[in-house]
C-alpha positions in Angstrom: -8.0 -23.0 -7.7 -10.0 -23.4 -4.5 -12.3 -20.6 -3.2 -11.0 -19.6 0.2 -13.9 -17.2 0.6 -16.4 -20.1 0.2 -18.7 -18.0 -1.9 -20.3 -21.0 -3.6 -23.2 -19.0 -4.8 -26.5 -17.8 -3.2 -27.3 -19.3 0.1 -23.8 -20.5 0.8 -22.6 -20.4 4.4 -20.7 -17.4 5.4 -17.1 -18.0 6.5 -16.0 -14.4 7.1 -17.3 -11.5 9.0 -16.6 -8.0 10.4 -17.7 -7.2 13.9 -17.7 -3.6 15.1 -18.5 -2.3 18.6 -17.9 0.6 20.9 -15.6 0.4 23.9 -15.9 3.8 25.4 -14.5 6.2 22.9 -12.8 3.4 20.9 -14.4 1.8 17.9 -13.2 -1.8 17.9 -13.2 -3.5 14.4 -12.6 -7.3 14.4 -12.2 -9.2 11.2 -12.8 -13.0 11.2 -12.2 -15.8 8.6 -12.2 -15.1 4.9 -12.7 -11.3 4.5 -14.0 -10.9 0.9 -16.6 -9.1 -1.2 -19.5 -10.7 0.9 -18.0 -9.2 4.1 -17.5 -5.9 2.5 -21.0 -5.7 1.1 -22.9 -7.1 4.2 -20.8 -6.1 7.2 -18.8 -2.9 6.3 -21.8 -0.5 6.0 -22.3 -0.8 9.8 -18.7 0.1 10.3 -18.9 3.3 8.1 -22.0 4.4 10.0 -20.4 3.9 13.4 -17.1 5.5 12.4 -19.0 8.8 12.0 -20.8 8.6 15.3 -20.1 11.3 17.9 -17.8 10.3 20.7 -15.5 8.1 18.7 -12.0 9.1 19.6 -9.9 6.2 18.3 -10.1 3.0 16.2 -8.7 -0.4 17.0 -8.3 -3.0 14.3 -8.0 -6.7 15.2 -7.3 -9.0 12.2 -5.7 -11.9 14.2 -8.5 -14.3 13.1 -8.3 -13.6 9.4 -7.5 -16.7 7.2 -7.9 -15.0 3.9 -8.1 -11.4 2.6 -8.9 -10.6 -1.0 -8.9 -7.3 -2.8 -12.4 -6.5 -1.5 -11.3 -7.2 2.1 -8.1 -5.2 1.6 -10.3 -2.3 0.4 -12.2 -2.3 3.7 -8.9 -2.1 5.6 -7.6 0.7 3.3 -10.9 2.7 3.6 -10.9 2.3 7.4 -7.4 3.6 7.7 -8.0 6.5 5.3 -11.3 7.5 6.8 -9.9 7.4 10.4 -7.0 9.6 9.3 -9.4 12.0 7.6 -11.4 12.2 10.8 -8.3 12.7 12.9 -8.8 9.4 14.7 -5.8 7.5 15.8 -5.9 3.9 14.5 -4.2 1.1 16.5 -3.6 -2.3 14.9 -4.2 -4.7 17.8 -3.3 -7.8 15.9 -2.7 -9.2 12.4 -2.8 -12.8 11.2 0.2 -13.8 9.1 -1.8 -13.7 5.8 -2.9 -10.1 6.5 0.5 -8.9 7.6 2.1 -10.4 4.5 -0.5 -8.8 2.2 -0.2 -5.4 3.9 3.6 -5.6 3.4 3.5 -6.9 -0.2 1.1 -4.2 -1.3 2.8 -1.4 0.6 -0.3 -0.7 2.6 1.5 -1.2 6.0 4.2 1.4 5.0 1.4 3.8 4.0 -0.4 3.2 7.3 2.9 4.0 9.1 3.3 7.2 7.1 -0.2 8.3 8.0 0.3 7.6 11.7 3.6 9.5 11.7 2.1 12.5 10.0 -1.1 12.5 12.2 -1.4 15.1 14.9 -3.1 12.5 17.0 -0.8 10.1 18.9 -2.1 6.6 18.2 0.2 4.9 15.8 -0.6 1.8 13.8 1.1 -0.7 16.1 1.6 -3.8 14.3 
């Protein structure tokens, strides 16, 4: 079986990443390429730090450019959704690639996200 994450050992080129930046009160999280353990370990810590910053009022997730999402990458999405809900921040899913949408549906994560959005006092929804 091929390695979609392209891990290939130490020094291998990175093929996935997580970018996070502020746009006013919205924290924009953009996932690219193969989102795997390497992305979780190297890029996600910056996300967790910025999620707790003062002035963040909403989160937008864009996963349109994701070609592969393994269980480590899925754990980043799940934690982002959970933490945003616990902080009372509405989370909007701006875009999902087909592989991400299928995985969220197959694992029940998208239904869980919809339930969280429906029970949240903040009006943001998960889009989709």
